[in-house]
C-alpha positions as CSV (number, residue, x, y, z in Angstrom):
1,X,3.0,3.9,-70.3
2,X,6.1,1.8,-69.4
3,X,8.2,5.0,-69.2
4,X,5.6,6.6,-66.8
5,X,5.6,3.5,-64.6
6,X,9.4,3.4,-64.4
7,X,9.4,7.1,-63.5
8,X,6.9,6.6,-60.7
9,X,8.9,3.6,-59.4
10,X,12.1,5.6,-59.4
11,X,10.4,8.4,-57.5
12,X,9.1,6.0,-54.8
13,X,12.6,4.5,-54.4
14,X,14.1,7.9,-54.1
15,X,11.7,9.0,-51.3
16,X,12.3,5.7,-49.5
17,X,16.1,6.1,-49.7
18,X,15.9,9.7,-48.4
19,X,13.7,8.7,-45.4
20,X,16.2,5.9,-44.4
21,X,19.4,7.8,-45.0
22,X,19.6,9.4,-41.6
23,X,21.1,7.8,-38.5
24,X,18.7,5.9,-36.2
25,X,17.6,7.8,-33.0
26,X,19.9,7.2,-30.1
27,X,18.7,4.7,-27.5
28,X,19.2,5.7,-23.9
29,X,19.3,3.2,-21.0
30,X,19.7,5.9,-18.3
31,X,16.0,6.8,-17.8
32,X,14.0,6.1,-14.7
33,X,12.7,2.5,-14.5
34,X,8.9,2.1,-14.6
35,X,6.8,-0.7,-13.4
36,X,3.7,-1.5,-15.5
37,X,1.5,-3.0,-12.9
38,X,2.2,-0.5,-10.1
39,X,-0.8,1.7,-10.8
40,X,-2.5,0.1,-7.8
41,X,-1.0,2.8,-5.6
42,X,-0.4,6.2,-7.3
43,X,2.4,8.3,-5.7
44,X,2.5,11.5,-7.8
45,X,2.4,14.7,-5.8
46,X,-1.1,16.2,-4.9
47,X,-2.9,12.9,-5.3
48,X,-5.7,13.1,-2.7
49,X,-8.2,10.6,-1.3
50,X,-11.2,11.5,0.9
51,X,-12.7,8.6,2.8
52,X,-15.8,8.0,5.0
53,X,-15.3,5.5,7.8
54,X,-18.3,3.6,9.3
55,X,-17.8,1.9,12.7
56,X,-19.5,-1.1,14.3
57,X,-18.9,-1.7,18.0
58,X,-19.1,-4.8,20.2
59,X,-22.9,-4.1,20.5
60,X,-23.2,-4.5,16.7
61,X,-24.5,-0.9,16.4
62,X,-23.5,0.7,13.2
63,X,-22.3,4.3,13.3
64,X,-22.3,5.6,9.7
65,X,-19.8,8.3,8.9
66,X,-18.1,7.9,12.3
67,X,-15.1,9.9,11.1
68,X,-13.3,10.8,7.9
69,X,-9.8,10.5,6.6
70,X,-8.1,12.8,4.1
71,X,-5.0,11.2,2.6
72,X,-2.6,13.2,0.4
73,X,0.7,12.5,-1.4
74,X,2.7,15.6,-0.4
75,X,5.4,15.7,-3.0
76,X,8.2,15.5,-0.4
77,X,10.4,12.5,0.1
78,X,12.0,10.6,3.0
79,X,15.3,8.8,2.6
80,X,16.9,6.3,4.9
81,X,19.8,3.9,4.2
82,X,19.8,4.9,0.5
83,X,16.1,4.1,0.2
84,X,13.7,6.9,-0.9
85,X,10.0,7.0,-0.1
86,X,7.2,9.3,-1.1
87,X,5.6,10.9,1.9
88,X,1.8,10.5,2.4
89,X,-0.1,12.4,5.2
90,X,-3.3,11.0,6.6
91,X,-5.6,13.5,8.3
92,X,-8.1,11.8,10.6
93,X,-11.1,14.1,11.4
94,X,-13.3,13.1,14.3
95,X,-15.9,15.0,16.3
96,X,-13.4,15.5,19.2
97,X,-10.6,16.8,17.0
98,X,-8.2,16.1,14.2
99,X,-5.0,14.0,14.2
100,X,-2.3,13.3,11.6
101,X,-0.3,10.2,10.6
102,X,2.6,9.9,8.2
103,X,3.2,7.1,5.8
104,X,6.2,6.4,3.6
105,X,5.4,4.7,0.3
106,X,7.8,3.3,-2.4
107,X,7.7,1.0,-5.4
108,X,10.3,-1.3,-6.9
109,X,10.4,-4.4,-9.0
110,X,9.0,-6.5,-6.1
111,X,5.9,-4.5,-5.3
112,X,4.5,-1.6,-3.3
113,X,6.0,-1.0,0.1
114,X,4.9,1.1,3.1
115,X,6.7,2.4,6.2
116,X,6.1,4.9,8.9
117,X,7.9,6.7,11.8
118,X,6.2,4.3,14.3
119,X,7.2,1.2,12.4
120,X,10.8,2.3,12.0
121,X,11.0,3.0,15.7
122,X,9.6,-0.5,16.6
123,X,12.2,-2.0,14.3
124,X,14.8,-1.0,16.9
125,X,13.5,-3.7,19.2
126,X,15.1,-6.3,17.0
127,X,18.5,-4.5,17.4
128,X,18.1,-4.2,21.2
129,X,17.3,-7.8,21.4
130,X,20.3,-9.1,19.5
131,X,21.1,-12.6,20.5
132,X,17.6,-13.2,22.1
133,X,16.1,-14.7,18.9
134,X,13.3,-12.1,18.8
135,X,12.5,-12.6,15.2
136,X,12.1,-9.6,12.8
137,X,10.4,-6.3,13.2
138,X,10.8,-4.7,9.8
139,X,11.3,-1.1,8.9
140,X,8.8,-1.4,6.0
141,X,6.2,-3.9,4.7
142,X,4.9,-4.9,1.3
143,X,1.2,-4.1,0.7
144,X,1.0,-5.6,-2.7
145,X,3.5,-7.7,-4.8
146,X,4.3,-6.7,-8.3
147,X,2.9,-10.0,-9.5
148,X,0.4,-11.0,-6.7
149,X,-0.8,-14.0,-8.7
150,X,2.6,-15.6,-8.0
151,X,3.3,-14.3,-4.5
152,X,0.0,-15.0,-2.8
153,X,1.2,-15.0,0.9
154,X,3.8,-13.0,2.6
155,X,5.0,-11.9,6.1
156,X,4.6,-8.3,7.2
157,X,5.9,-8.7,10.7
158,X,7.1,-11.8,12.6
159,X,8.3,-11.0,16.1
160,X,8.6,-13.5,18.9
161,X,10.1,-13.2,22.4
162,X,10.1,-16.0,25.1
163,X,11.7,-15.8,28.5
164,X,11.0,-18.6,31.0
165,X,7.2,-19.1,30.7
166,X,6.4,-15.6,29.3
167,X,5.6,-15.6,25.6
168,X,5.1,-12.5,23.4
169,X,4.1,-13.0,19.8
170,X,3.3,-10.4,17.1
171,X,2.7,-11.8,13.7
172,X,1.2,-9.9,10.8
173,X,0.7,-11.7,7.5
174,X,-0.9,-10.8,4.2
175,X,-2.7,-12.8,1.5
176,X,-3.6,-11.9,-2.0
177,X,-7.3,-13.0,-2.4
178,X,-7.6,-12.4,-6.2
179,X,-9.4,-9.7,-8.2
180,X,-12.9,-8.5,-7.4
181,X,-15.4,-5.8,-8.2
182,X,-16.4,-3.8,-5.1
183,X,-19.5,-1.6,-4.8
184,X,-19.5,1.7,-2.9
185,X,-21.8,4.7,-2.7
186,X,-19.4,6.4,-5.1
187,X,-19.8,3.7,-7.7
188,X,-18.4,0.3,-8.7
189,X,-14.7,-0.2,-8.8
190,X,-13.8,-3.1,-11.1
191,X,-11.0,-5.6,-11.2
192,X,-9.6,-4.6,-7.8
193,X,-6.7,-6.5,-6.2
194,X,-8.0,-7.8,-2.8
195,X,-5.5,-8.2,0.0
196,X,-6.3,-9.7,3.4
197,X,-4.1,-8.7,6.4
198,X,-4.2,-10.8,9.6
199,X,-2.8,-9.9,13.0
200,X,-2.0,-12.8,15.4
201,X,-0.6,-11.4,18.6
202,X,0.0,-12.4,22.3
203,X,0.9,-9.9,25.0
204,X,0.8,-9.5,28.7
205,X,-2.6,-8.0,29.5
206,X,-2.3,-4.3,30.4
207,X,-5.4,-4.8,32.7
208,X,-3.7,-7.7,34.6
209,X,0.0,-7.5,33.7
210,X,1.4,-9.7,36.4
211,X,-0.9,-12.6,35.5
212,X,0.9,-14.5,32.8
213,X,-2.1,-16.9,32.5
214,X,-4.3,-14.1,31.3
215,X,-2.5,-12.7,28.3
216,X,-4.0,-10.3,25.8
217,X,-4.7,-12.1,22.5
218,X,-5.3,-10.4,19.2
219,X,-6.6,-12.5,16.2
220,X,-8.0,-9.9,13.8
221,X,-8.2,-9.5,10.0
222,X,-9.3,-6.9,7.5
223,X,-9.7,-6.9,3.7
224,X,-8.5,-4.1,1.4
225,X,-9.3,-3.5,-2.2
226,X,-6.9,-1.6,-4.5
227,X,-8.0,-0.4,-7.9
228,X,-5.9,0.7,-10.9
229,X,-5.0,3.6,-11.2
230,X,-6.8,4.9,-8.1
231,X,-5.1,3.2,-5.1
232,X,-6.9,2.0,-2.0
233,X,-10.7,2.2,-2.5
234,X,-12.2,0.1,0.2
235,X,-11.2,-1.4,3.6
236,X,-13.4,-3.6,5.8
237,X,-12.5,-5.4,9.0
238,X,-10.9,-5.1,12.4
239,X,-9.9,-1.7,13.6
240,X,-6.6,-3.0,14.9
241,X,-5.6,-3.9,11.3
242,X,-6.6,-0.4,10.0
243,X,-4.0,1.0,12.4
244,X,-1.3,-0.6,10.3
245,X,-2.5,1.2,7.2
246,X,-2.4,4.5,9.1
247,X,1.3,4.0,10.0
248,X,0.7,2.8,13.5
249,X,1.6,-0.6,15.1
250,X,-1.6,-2.5,16.0
251,X,-0.9,-3.2,19.7
252,X,-4.4,-2.9,21.2
253,X,-7.4,-5.2,21.3
254,X,-10.4,-3.5,19.7
255,X,-13.8,-5.1,19.2
256,X,-14.7,-2.4,16.6
257,X,-15.1,-3.2,13.0
258,X,-14.5,-0.5,10.4
259,X,-15.6,0.0,6.8
260,X,-13.8,2.6,4.8
261,X,-14.8,3.8,1.3
262,X,-14.1,6.9,-0.8
263,X,-16.2,10.1,-0.9
264,X,-14.0,11.5,-3.7
265,X,-10.5,11.5,-5.0
266,X,-8.1,13.4,-7.2
267,X,-5.5,11.1,-8.7
268,X,-2.5,12.8,-10.3
269,X,-1.4,10.9,-13.4
270,X,1.9,11.2,-15.4
271,X,1.7,12.8,-18.8
272,X,3.1,11.7,-22.1
273,X,2.9,8.5,-24.1
274,X,4.0,6.2,-21.2
275,X,1.4,7.6,-18.8
276,X,-0.4,4.3,-18.4
277,X,2.8,2.5,-17.4
278,X,4.0,4.5,-14.5
């Protein structure tokens, strides 16, 4: 019996030695960096969202399904100053026609960033106003920090111009409001990151541009809910703020309130063992 036990032990040790005799697998540090909590905004090609937008005017009358938005990650990229973005196209379908807007989206170890042709063009104002203390008009803005619990407030745009008694102000700020469940006709989206965007602006009134005592004031806000791994699922608030999420600069005073929620979506996901971390 002892001889059989010794033989069995020798066999186990031989197998163990054989399994550990090879070299360890090589470890590479040259792979693409991934960010575990960036699933709030998927950017893989052919990701598609279809939204319904309800509108409420100054008369408080609700127009359900006022228009629709189809958003698609195209698979193409845009690069400027060594920064590469994924291109997203938003198709806005109304009863009087269809229009298109372009967004640039990127992720890094700070968060999710957006830009657009309009925003990049407006950023030139800061260059033209060098020496006039105009503040900053960025080429991109952060829609969600990587760790929103620790970065709860951030500036999107802070632009000021004062000459004599003429004041122009355009401030856009964002605030992380925590995690919430949000209910839509499509279903309940759980544990969403809620972001509130506020526009505080002061301009000469286009209807009365020579009267500096009658400026156009904008003080609007809208809330947006982002769900992992689905992206933007609900928006609710002032139409002027929605313009920013469509790649436009919110320069007009609008009494309309909008509510946007998904009709359906097709979210492309990475394959392989690290799929849930990209």
